DSSP file (Angstrom, degrees, kcal/mol; ACC not computed):
  #  RESIDUE AA STRUCTURE BP1 BP2  ACC     N-H-->O    O-->H-N    N-H-->O    O-->H-N    TCO  KAPPA ALPHA  PHI   PSI    X-CA   Y-CA   Z-CA
    1    1 A M              0   0    0      0, 0.0     2,-0.4     0, 0.0     0, 0.0   0.000 360.0 360.0 360.0 126.0  -60.1  100.0   41.8
    2    2 A S        -     0   0    0     34,-0.1     2,-0.3    38,-0.0    34,-0.0  -0.733 360.0-165.9 -92.8 132.9  -58.4   99.6   45.2
    3    3 A R        -     0   0    0     -2,-0.4     2,-0.1     1,-0.0     5,-0.1  -0.793  31.0 -95.7-113.2 157.9  -54.9   98.3   45.4
    4    4 A D    >>  -     0   0    0     -2,-0.3     3,-1.4     1,-0.1     4,-0.9  -0.454  37.3-119.4 -66.6 145.0  -52.9   97.0   48.3
    5    5 A F  H >> S+     0   0    0      1,-0.3     4,-1.3     2,-0.2     3,-0.6   0.839 113.4  54.5 -59.7 -34.4  -50.7   99.7   49.8
    6    6 A T  H 34 S+     0   0    0      1,-0.2    -1,-0.3     2,-0.2    -2,-0.0   0.686 104.5  55.5 -75.3 -15.3  -47.5   97.8   49.1
    7    7 A D  H <4 S+     0   0    0     -3,-1.4    -1,-0.2     1,-0.1    -2,-0.2   0.674 103.1  56.3 -85.2 -18.7  -48.5   97.6   45.4
    8    8 A V  H << S+     0   0    0     -4,-0.9    25,-2.5    -3,-0.6     2,-0.5   0.951 102.4  53.8 -78.5 -52.2  -48.9  101.4   45.0
    9    9 A L  E  <  +A   32   0A   0     -4,-1.3    23,-0.2    23,-0.2    -1,-0.1  -0.744  58.8 174.5 -88.5 124.7  -45.4  102.5   46.2
   10   10 A I  E     -     0   0A   0     21,-2.6    22,-0.2    -2,-0.5    -1,-0.2   0.907  61.1 -31.0 -92.8 -56.1  -42.6  100.8   44.3
   11   11 A T  E     -A   31   0A   0     20,-1.5    20,-3.6     2,-0.0    -1,-0.3  -0.983  59.4-103.6-160.8 151.2  -39.5  102.6   45.6
   12   12 A P  E     -A   30   0A   0      0, 0.0     2,-0.6     0, 0.0    18,-0.3  -0.512  33.7-124.3 -75.5 151.5  -38.3  105.9   46.9
   13   13 A I        -     0   0    0     16,-2.3    16,-0.4    -2,-0.2     2,-0.3  -0.883  25.4-174.1 -97.5 118.6  -36.3  108.2   44.6
   14   14 A L        +     0   0    0     -2,-0.6     2,-0.1     4,-0.1    -1,-0.1  -0.415  30.4 137.1-113.3  54.3  -33.0  109.0   46.3
   15   15 A S     >  -     0   0    0     -2,-0.3     4,-1.9     1,-0.1     5,-0.2  -0.421  68.6-103.9 -92.1 172.4  -31.5  111.6   43.9
   16   16 A E  H  > S+     0   0    0      1,-0.2     4,-1.7     2,-0.2     5,-0.1   0.896 121.7  50.5 -63.1 -40.6  -29.7  114.8   44.8
   17   17 A K  H  > S+     0   0    0      1,-0.2     4,-1.9     2,-0.2    -1,-0.2   0.902 110.3  48.5 -65.5 -41.6  -32.8  116.8   43.8
   18   18 A S  H  > S+     0   0    0      1,-0.2     4,-2.1     2,-0.2    -1,-0.2   0.840 108.4  54.7 -70.2 -30.9  -35.2  114.7   45.9
   19   19 A M  H  X S+     0   0    0     -4,-1.9     4,-2.1     2,-0.2    -1,-0.2   0.874 107.4  50.2 -68.3 -36.3  -32.8  115.0   48.9
   20   20 A K  H  X S+     0   0    0     -4,-1.7     4,-2.6     2,-0.2     5,-0.4   0.907 110.7  49.4 -66.1 -41.3  -32.9  118.8   48.6
   21   21 A L  H  X>S+     0   0    0     -4,-1.9     4,-1.8     1,-0.2     6,-1.4   0.890 110.8  51.0 -63.1 -38.8  -36.7  118.7   48.5
   22   22 A K  H  X5S+     0   0    0     -4,-2.1     4,-0.7     4,-0.2    -2,-0.2   0.915 115.5  41.0 -65.1 -43.0  -36.8  116.5   51.5
   23   23 A D  H  <5S+     0   0    0     -4,-2.1    -2,-0.2     2,-0.1    -1,-0.2   0.895 126.1  30.6 -74.1 -41.1  -34.5  118.8   53.6
   24   24 A K  H  <5S+     0   0    0     -4,-2.6    -3,-0.2    -5,-0.2    -2,-0.2   0.886 134.7  18.7 -88.5 -41.1  -35.9  122.2   52.5
   25   25 A E  H  <5S-     0   0    0     -4,-1.8    -3,-0.2    -5,-0.4    -2,-0.1   0.350  94.4-117.2-119.0   3.9  -39.6  121.6   51.8
   26   26 A N     << +     0   0    0     -4,-0.7    59,-2.2    -5,-0.5     2,-0.4   0.901  65.6 143.6  58.4  43.7  -40.5  118.3   53.6
   27   27 A R  E     - B   0  84A   0     -6,-1.4     2,-0.4    57,-0.2    57,-0.2  -0.926  34.3-159.4-115.4 140.7  -41.3  116.6   50.3
   28   28 A Y  E     - B   0  83A   0     55,-2.7    55,-3.3    -2,-0.4     2,-0.4  -0.956   7.2-144.3-123.2 138.4  -40.6  113.0   49.4
   29   29 A S  E     + B   0  82A   0    -16,-0.4   -16,-2.3    -2,-0.4     2,-0.3  -0.842  19.9 178.5-106.4 138.0  -40.4  111.4   45.9
   30   30 A F  E     -AB  12  81A   0     51,-2.7    51,-2.7    -2,-0.4     2,-0.6  -0.977  31.6-128.6-135.1 147.4  -41.5  107.9   45.1
   31   31 A R  E     -AB  11  80A   0    -20,-3.6   -21,-2.6    -2,-0.3   -20,-1.5  -0.879  44.2-173.7 -88.6 125.8  -41.7  105.8   42.0
   32   32 A V  E     -AB   9  79A   0     47,-2.2    47,-0.7    -2,-0.6   -23,-0.2  -0.719  33.4 -78.1-122.7 167.9  -45.3  104.5   42.0
   33   33 A N    >   -     0   0    0    -25,-2.5     3,-1.8    -2,-0.2    -1,-0.1  -0.465  40.1-132.9 -62.1 129.6  -47.5  102.1   40.1
   34   34 A P  T 3  S+     0   0    0      0, 0.0    -1,-0.1     0, 0.0    46,-0.1   0.719 104.5  53.8 -61.7 -20.1  -48.5  103.8   36.8
   35   35 A L  T 3  S+     0   0    0     44,-0.1     2,-0.1     2,-0.0    -2,-0.1   0.527  88.5 100.4 -91.0  -6.2  -52.2  102.9   37.4
   36   36 A S    <   -     0   0    0     -3,-1.8     2,-0.2   -28,-0.1    -4,-0.1  -0.458  59.6-147.8 -82.0 153.4  -52.4  104.4   40.8
   37   37 A N     >  -     0   0    0     -2,-0.1     4,-2.1     1,-0.0     5,-0.2  -0.555  32.4 -92.6-112.1 179.5  -54.0  107.8   41.5
   38   38 A K  H  > S+     0   0    0      1,-0.2     4,-2.5     2,-0.2     5,-0.2   0.852 122.1  53.7 -63.0 -37.2  -53.4  110.5   44.0
   39   39 A F  H  > S+     0   0    0      2,-0.2     4,-2.2     1,-0.2    -1,-0.2   0.904 110.4  46.4 -65.9 -41.5  -55.9  109.2   46.5
   40   40 A E  H  > S+     0   0    0      2,-0.2     4,-2.2     1,-0.2    -2,-0.2   0.885 112.7  50.3 -67.1 -39.0  -54.4  105.8   46.6
   41   41 A I  H  X S+     0   0    0     -4,-2.1     4,-2.4     2,-0.2     5,-0.2   0.920 111.2  48.6 -65.2 -44.1  -50.8  107.2   46.9
   42   42 A K  H  X S+     0   0    0     -4,-2.5     4,-2.3     1,-0.2     5,-0.2   0.932 112.9  47.2 -61.6 -46.8  -51.9  109.4   49.8
   43   43 A A  H  X S+     0   0    0     -4,-2.2     4,-2.1     1,-0.2    -1,-0.2   0.881 112.1  50.8 -63.7 -38.4  -53.6  106.5   51.6
   44   44 A A  H  X S+     0   0    0     -4,-2.2     4,-2.7     2,-0.2     5,-0.3   0.920 111.7  45.9 -66.8 -44.0  -50.6  104.2   51.1
   45   45 A V  H  X S+     0   0    0     -4,-2.4     4,-2.2     1,-0.2     6,-0.4   0.920 114.2  48.6 -66.2 -43.1  -48.1  106.8   52.4
   46   46 A E  H  X S+     0   0    0     -4,-2.3     4,-0.9    -5,-0.2     5,-0.3   0.884 116.6  42.8 -64.4 -38.0  -50.2  107.5   55.5
   47   47 A A  H  < S+     0   0    0     -4,-2.1    -2,-0.2    -5,-0.2    -1,-0.2   0.907 119.2  40.7 -75.8 -42.2  -50.8  103.9   56.2
   48   48 A L  H  < S+     0   0    0     -4,-2.7    -2,-0.2    -5,-0.2    -3,-0.2   0.857 128.4  27.6 -77.8 -35.1  -47.2  102.6   55.7
   49   49 A F  H  < S-     0   0    0     -4,-2.2    -1,-0.2    -5,-0.3    -3,-0.2   0.466  95.6-128.5-109.2  -2.8  -45.3  105.5   57.3
   50   50 A K     <  +     0   0    0     -4,-0.9     2,-0.3    -5,-0.3    -4,-0.2   0.915  64.3 125.7  56.2  49.0  -47.8  106.7   59.9
   51   51 A V        -     0   0    0     -6,-0.4     2,-0.6    -5,-0.3    -1,-0.2  -0.825  64.8-108.8-127.8 168.5  -47.6  110.4   58.8
   52   52 A K        -     0   0    0     -2,-0.3    34,-2.6    34,-0.1     2,-0.5  -0.903  30.4-148.5-101.6 121.7  -50.1  113.1   57.7
   53   53 A V  E     -C   85   0A   0     -2,-0.6    32,-0.2    32,-0.2     3,-0.1  -0.776  16.3-177.5 -93.7 129.3  -49.9  113.9   53.9
   54   54 A E  E     -     0   0A   0     30,-2.8     2,-0.3    -2,-0.5    31,-0.2   0.847  67.1  -0.7 -90.8 -40.9  -50.8  117.4   52.9
   55   55 A A  E     -C   84   0A   0     29,-1.3    29,-2.7     2,-0.0     2,-0.4  -0.993  52.5-155.5-151.4 153.5  -50.5  117.1   49.1
   56   56 A V  E     -C   83   0A   0     -2,-0.3     2,-0.4    27,-0.2    27,-0.2  -0.997  10.2-172.9-132.0 128.2  -49.6  114.7   46.3
   57   57 A R  E     -C   82   0A   0     25,-2.4    25,-3.2    -2,-0.4     2,-0.3  -0.976   9.0-165.3-119.9 136.3  -48.3  115.7   42.9
   58   58 A T  E     -C   81   0A   0     -2,-0.4     2,-0.3    23,-0.2    23,-0.2  -0.869   8.6-175.1-122.3 154.5  -47.8  113.1   40.2
   59   59 A A  E     -C   80   0A   0     21,-2.4    21,-3.0    -2,-0.3     2,-0.7  -0.984  23.9-133.9-146.7 135.4  -46.0  113.1   36.9
   60   60 A N  E     -C   79   0A   0     -2,-0.3    19,-0.2    19,-0.2    -2,-0.0  -0.826  27.9-154.6 -88.7 116.7  -45.8  110.5   34.1
   61   61 A M  E     -C   78   0A   0     17,-3.2    17,-2.4    -2,-0.7     2,-0.2  -0.797  10.3-129.6 -97.6 128.6  -42.2  110.2   33.2
   62   62 A P        -     0   0    0      0, 0.0     2,-0.1     0, 0.0    15,-0.1  -0.504  27.1-110.4 -75.5 145.0  -41.3  109.0   29.6
   63   63 A G        -     0   0    0     12,-0.2     2,-0.2    -2,-0.2    14,-0.2  -0.450  34.8-117.2 -71.8 146.7  -38.8  106.2   29.3
   64   64 A K        -     0   0    0     12,-0.2    11,-2.9    -2,-0.1     2,-0.2  -0.533  20.5-115.7 -87.0 151.0  -35.4  107.1   27.9
   65   65 A M  E     -D   74   0B   0      9,-0.2     2,-0.3    -2,-0.2     9,-0.2  -0.601  38.3-179.2 -78.5 144.3  -33.9  105.8   24.7
   66   66 A H  E     -D   73   0B   0      7,-2.1     7,-2.6    -2,-0.2     2,-0.4  -0.981  14.6-148.1-145.0 158.6  -30.8  103.7   25.0
   67   67 A R  E     -D   72   0B   0     -2,-0.3     2,-0.4     5,-0.2     5,-0.2  -0.956  10.6-172.1-128.8 145.1  -28.4  101.8   22.8
   68   68 A V  E >  S-D   71   0B   0      3,-2.5     3,-1.8    -2,-0.4     2,-0.3  -0.899  74.0 -51.5-131.6 103.7  -26.3   98.7   23.1
   69   69 A G  T 3  S-     0   0    0     -2,-0.4     0, 0.0     1,-0.3     0, 0.0  -0.533 122.0 -21.1  66.3-125.8  -24.0   98.4   20.1
   70   70 A R  T 3  S+     0   0    0     -2,-0.3     2,-0.3    -3,-0.1    -1,-0.3   0.570 118.2  98.6 -90.8  -9.1  -26.2   98.8   17.1
   71   71 A S  E <   -D   68   0B   0     -3,-1.8    -3,-2.5     1,-0.0     2,-0.3  -0.617  56.6-161.6 -83.4 134.9  -29.3   97.8   18.9
   72   72 A E  E     +D   67   0B   0     -2,-0.3     2,-0.3    -5,-0.2    -5,-0.2  -0.865  16.8 160.5-112.5 150.2  -31.6  100.6   20.1
   73   73 A G  E     -D   66   0B   0     -7,-2.6    -7,-2.1    -2,-0.3     2,-0.4  -0.886  29.8-122.1-152.4-176.6  -34.3  100.2   22.7
   74   74 A K  E     -D   65   0B   0     -2,-0.3    -9,-0.2    -9,-0.2     3,-0.1  -0.998  18.8-129.7-139.7 132.1  -36.5  102.2   25.0
   75   75 A R        -     0   0    0    -11,-2.9   -12,-0.2    -2,-0.4     2,-0.0  -0.450  44.8 -91.7 -72.8 154.6  -36.8  102.0   28.8
   76   76 A P        -     0   0    0      0, 0.0   -12,-0.2     0, 0.0    -1,-0.1  -0.312  39.0-106.5 -70.6 151.9  -40.4  101.7   30.0
   77   77 A D        -     0   0    0    -14,-0.2     2,-0.3   -15,-0.1   -17,-0.0  -0.397  43.3-173.0 -68.5 153.7  -42.5  104.8   31.0
   78   78 A W  E     - C   0  61A   0    -17,-2.4   -17,-3.2    -2,-0.1     2,-0.4  -0.927  20.6-119.1-147.1 169.1  -43.0  105.3   34.7
   79   79 A K  E     -BC  32  60A   0    -47,-0.7   -47,-2.2    -2,-0.3     2,-0.4  -0.935  19.5-161.0-119.5 136.1  -44.9  107.4   37.2
   80   80 A K  E     -BC  31  59A   0    -21,-3.0   -21,-2.4    -2,-0.4     2,-0.4  -0.918   2.1-164.4-115.9 140.5  -43.4  109.7   39.9
   81   81 A A  E     -BC  30  58A   0    -51,-2.7   -51,-2.7    -2,-0.4     2,-0.6  -0.991   6.5-159.6-125.3 132.4  -45.2  111.0   42.9
   82   82 A V  E     -BC  29  57A   0    -25,-3.2   -25,-2.4    -2,-0.4     2,-0.5  -0.959  16.2-162.3-110.2 117.3  -44.0  113.9   45.1
   83   83 A V  E     -BC  28  56A   0    -55,-3.3   -55,-2.7    -2,-0.6     2,-0.6  -0.876   8.2-150.6-107.8 125.1  -45.6  113.8   48.5
   84   84 A T  E     -BC  27  55A   0    -29,-2.7   -30,-2.8    -2,-0.5   -29,-1.3  -0.853  16.6-156.4 -95.5 123.7  -45.7  116.8   50.9
   85   85 A V  E     - C   0  53A   0    -59,-2.2   -32,-0.2    -2,-0.6     3,-0.1  -0.732  28.3 -91.6-102.1 148.5  -45.8  115.7   54.5
   86   86 A K    >   -     0   0    0    -34,-2.6     3,-1.8    -2,-0.3   -34,-0.1  -0.213  57.4 -86.8 -56.3 145.4  -47.1  117.9   57.4
   87   87 A A  T 3  S+     0   0    0      1,-0.2    -1,-0.1    -3,-0.1     3,-0.1  -0.245 113.4  25.8 -58.8 138.4  -44.5  120.0   59.1
   88   88 A G  T 3  S+     0   0    0      1,-0.3     2,-0.3    -3,-0.1    -1,-0.2   0.300  98.9 105.1  92.0  -9.2  -42.6  118.3   61.9
   89   89 A Q    <   -     0   0    0     -3,-1.8     2,-0.3   -37,-0.1    -1,-0.3  -0.807  49.9-164.2-106.7 148.6  -43.1  114.8   60.5
   90   90 A K        -     0   0    0     -2,-0.3     2,-0.4   -41,-0.1    -4,-0.0  -0.904  11.8-146.9-129.7 155.9  -40.5  112.7   58.8
   91   91 A I        -     0   0    0     -2,-0.3     2,-1.1    -6,-0.0     3,-0.1  -0.987  14.1-140.8-121.3 132.8  -40.3  109.5   56.6
   92   92 A D    >   -     0   0    0     -2,-0.4     3,-0.9     1,-0.1    -2,-0.0  -0.808  22.3-178.6 -90.8  99.2  -37.5  107.1   56.7
   93   93 A T  T 3   +     0   0    0     -2,-1.1     3,-0.4     1,-0.2    -1,-0.1   0.523  66.1  79.2 -80.3  -4.7  -37.2  106.3   53.0
   94   94 A T  T 3  S+     0   0    0      1,-0.3     2,-0.4    -3,-0.1    -1,-0.2   0.767  96.8  43.0 -75.5 -23.0  -34.3  103.8   53.5
   95   95 A D  S <  S-     0   0    0     -3,-0.9    -1,-0.3     2,-0.0    -3,-0.1  -0.703  70.3-177.7-126.3  82.7  -36.7  101.0   54.6
   96   96 A L        -     0   0    0     -2,-0.4     2,-0.1    -3,-0.4    -3,-0.1  -0.672  34.9-116.5 -75.8 121.6  -39.8  100.9   52.5
   97   97 A P              0   0    0      0, 0.0    -1,-0.1     0, 0.0   -49,-0.0  -0.375 360.0 360.0 -63.7 133.1  -42.0   98.1   53.9
   98   98 A K              0   0    0     -2,-0.1    -2,-0.0   -91,-0.0   -92,-0.0   0.305 360.0 360.0-134.6 360.0  -42.6   95.2   51.4
């Protein structure tokens, strides 16, 4: 099933760990649609950011438990993709096209 490129990538992950990966290994982390696969993620990053993707790694992240007073709940599960970009190319993750 083919999805629109803007439906595949939800948001970049801008944590301390992802910033270290970006600086040292030229890898970028994104929160992606849980139904998307590696081929769709690669095509979306290449089309939206005009870069060459070497590899895509995905992980299904479990939602965390949280409490508010006596009520307990669970945040939804989500999918993370770590995209390795060809050496010498950069992605500006501050402005994800929507």
